[in-house]
C-alpha positions, 0 to 999 in steps of 0.5 A: 241736739247738743247730745247728738253732736257731742256723741260724735266728738266723744267717739273721736276722743275715745278713738284717740284715748283707747288703743282698741275696743272689743265688743261682745254681744250675747243678745241684740239691743232692743230698738225701743221700749223701757230699758234699764241698763246696768253697768259696773262702776270702776271709773268716774264716768268713762263707762258712761262715755263709751256706752253713750257714744257707741250704743245705738240708742239714746241714753239717760244717766244718773250722776252725783248731784254735787256736779250740778253746781250752778244753773248753767251746769244744771242746764248743760247736764240736762241737755246731755241727758244727765239727772242728779242723784244724791247718795247716802254719803252726802247725808241722809237728809239730802236723799229726799231731794231725789224724788224729782229725779226718780219721777223723771226717770220713771217718766223716761222709762214709761216713754220707752226710753233707755236709762243707764245706772251703776247700781254700785253707787260709788266708783273704785278702780278694781276688777270686781263688783261691789255691793249693789244698792237697792235703789235701782231695783226699786225704781224698776219695780215701781215703774213697772207698777205704773205700766199697762199689763203686758208692757215690760221693763227690761234690764240689760247688764253691760260689763265694761272691762279696762286693761288699765283704768287710768292709762292712755292707750289702754284696751277696753272690753265691753260685754253686752249680756242677756236681758231679763224682765222686771215682771219676773219679780212683780209678784214678790214685790207686790207681796213684800216690796222690800223682799222683791227689791232685794231679789231683783237686786241680787238678780242684777248683780248675778247677771252683771257678774257674768260680763265682768272680770272678777279678781276676788282678792286685791292682792292678786291684781298684780299677777292678774295683769301679768297674765293678761299681758301674756294673753294679749300677746297670744291673741295678737294685735288687731289692727282696727279700733272697734273689734268684735270680741272673738274670745278675748274677754272669755280668755281673761275671765277664764284666767281670772277664775284659775287665779282665784282658785290657785293656792296662795304659795303658787301665786307668790311664786308666779308673782315673784317670777313675773316681777323679775322677768318684767323688771329685766325687760324694764331695765332695757326699756323693752315692752313684752310686745318686743317679741311680736312682729311689726304691726306694719312694714318698716318701709311703710312706717318710714313713709308715714313718718313726716305725717306722724311728726307733723301730728305730734308737733300740732297736738303737743300744745293740746296734750300739754294743756290737758295734762296741766289741767288734769294735774290741777283739778285732780291732786288727791291720789284718792281721785285717780278714778277721775284720771281717764274720764277727765282726760277725755272731757278736758280734750273736748274742752281744750279742743274748742279754743284750739280749733278756733285758733286754727280757724282764725289762722286759716282765715287769715292766710287761706281765706274761706278754705282755711276753715278746713285747717282745724279738720286737718289738724284733728286728722293729723293729731289722731294719726299721731295718736294711733301711730304712736304705739307703732313708733314706740315699738319700732324704737324698742326694737332698735334698743333690742338690736343694740343688745348683745347676743348673750343678753338677747338669749338670756331674756328669751330663755327667761321668757320661755321658762316663765311662760312654761311655768305659768302654763302649768296652772293657767291656760296661756 
């Protein structure tokens, strides 16, 4: 019950947190049967929130055992399908405590349920896969050994690719890959369990690699982000929140492959040119989107302006509380992978008392009808969040209009020259 209700709230929060979600689905999700979902792990738990909220199946998860701090926390996490798992970093002696979680996970799979695991084990904000631990493969193979002949444990790779890992109003591109059967590795596992687990682990990593953006070198990430920015400009701005991916992720992956193969000297030249150009835009507080058409007509935006301002005013206390609490809980730069997911979680936590305040005020001033006041506040707050990008672009266009003709011409020519130079090495 708690899981079902929270799914709906999390969907609303993700609608406000992300600008857009692209979904690429190579194969349909099975409606039933044992399913092991593997996912990359570049944030603390945003991937789990997204897939839990939007995949049609109920999902069970692993999470590090350190969050199960007291009986109430353990009860709540189990209600939302989270199981505790000890990691090697927490001490080899503690790994023995994983036995009950492994048994429960096997039970869920044997019941035909779906289990989501990030085989990398730890999370790092980067666009590449790290080493896979063999625990996920051993779980899958040991579960299969307990199933009747003819029953399958299927592995489904899903890549979750963020345009920016911790930024509010970023884009995310989710790619659901092709399933494969664990039974293909059963014979190897029976002959040599260690070798069978390694082979399945390798197959998992190869399958998931097809669904993610993979920048081979960390020093190339800045240039990659510039390239993705130009690619997004070429793709245009889709109006809806949930979008079927018509090639956006494939384009990012293609650009990344070209970047990985490029000579170091050319990368340095392109990076310096991009820094100079984007720096020139930043001097005038202009985004790259300034050269795009307005997402909605100016007259329509002016008509909606009162609703936008009302939503901003009503949501201001909520956003202030979220920022303050996140700054309190996440102080170390090493914990930045918690920024995005903590903002989403804190939005849910803060909304409960905030909606209660509005419910009380509604009852006092409007009677029973006042119980609808929190719904109105939520709708206006979400409207403000969704329209904020439009408002910022309109403000940027006003700043653009104030520039002199020579400044405009200079920025436009520099942009064209940069794009022409990039197109010599990249498909933009």
